[in-house]
C-alpha positions as CSV (number, residue, x, y, z in Angstrom):
1,M,85.5,100.1,106.8
2,W,84.7,103.1,104.6
3,E,87.1,106.0,104.4
4,L,84.6,108.9,104.8
5,N,87.1,111.7,105.1
6,T,87.0,113.5,101.8
7,D,90.4,115.0,102.4
8,E,91.9,111.4,102.3
9,T,91.8,110.0,98.7
10,P,93.4,107.0,97.1
11,A,96.3,107.3,94.8
12,T,95.4,108.5,91.3
13,D,94.3,105.7,89.0
14,E,94.0,103.2,91.9
15,M,90.9,101.2,91.6
16,V,88.8,101.2,94.8
17,Q,85.3,100.4,96.0
18,V,83.2,103.6,96.3
19,L,80.2,104.5,98.3
20,C,78.1,107.1,96.3
21,E,75.0,109.1,96.9
22,Q,72.7,109.9,93.9
23,L,72.3,113.6,93.9
24,H,69.4,114.0,91.5
25,D,67.3,112.2,88.9
26,A,68.6,114.2,85.9
27,P,68.8,112.4,82.6
28,D,72.5,113.0,82.3
29,A,73.2,111.6,85.8
30,V,75.5,108.5,85.9
31,S,73.2,105.4,85.9
32,I,74.4,102.7,88.2
33,G,71.1,100.9,88.7
34,D,67.8,102.3,89.7
35,H,68.7,104.8,92.4
36,G,66.7,107.9,93.1
37,A,68.0,111.2,94.6
38,G,69.4,110.8,98.1
39,E,69.9,107.0,97.8
40,E,73.3,105.5,98.4
41,F,74.9,102.8,96.3
42,V,78.2,100.9,96.0
43,S,80.3,100.7,92.9
44,I,84.0,100.8,91.8
45,G,85.9,103.8,90.7
46,Y,89.2,105.7,90.6
47,I,90.5,109.3,90.5
48,R,91.8,110.1,87.0
49,A,95.3,111.4,87.1
50,D,94.8,113.9,84.2
51,N,91.9,115.8,85.8
52,M,91.8,114.6,89.5
53,Q,88.1,113.8,89.2
54,W,86.3,110.6,90.2
55,E,85.3,108.1,87.5
56,V,82.8,105.4,88.5
57,A,81.5,102.3,86.8
58,G,78.3,103.0,85.0
59,W,76.2,101.7,82.2
60,N,73.9,102.7,79.4
61,M,71.5,100.6,77.4
62,H,74.3,99.4,75.1
63,Y,77.4,98.7,77.2
64,D,79.2,99.2,80.6
65,C,81.3,102.2,80.8
66,W,83.5,104.5,82.9
67,A,81.8,107.8,83.5
68,S,82.5,110.9,85.5
69,A,80.7,111.0,88.8
70,A,78.2,113.6,87.4
71,G,74.9,113.2,89.2
72,C,76.4,111.4,92.1
73,E,78.9,112.2,94.9
74,V,81.6,109.8,96.1
75,I,81.1,109.9,99.9
76,G,83.4,107.1,100.9
77,W,85.9,104.7,99.5
78,R,87.9,101.6,100.5
79,P,90.4,99.3,98.9
80,L,89.2,96.5,96.7
81,A,89.0,93.1,98.5
82,N,92.1,91.0,98.3
83,P,91.1,87.5,97.1
84,K,93.9,86.1,99.3
85,D,92.5,87.5,102.5
86,P,90.1,85.3,104.4
């Protein structure tokens, strides 16, 4: 179940699964696949302790990377799956 209350956030630097909405198609927007403005997508991310901002997994043409959530909004989160849970 997604935590959709934006007042409730995971502990800083805790890796979680995130539900994001692409805000616009700007060239500097985080690229996590081929998503247009208004589309939702799932990724992983965390809140950086040093600036309290979301970082999400992204990519460019050369490598995978962590990127600020510029261009997208984290609209929900949930803990990563535990491989020991059925």
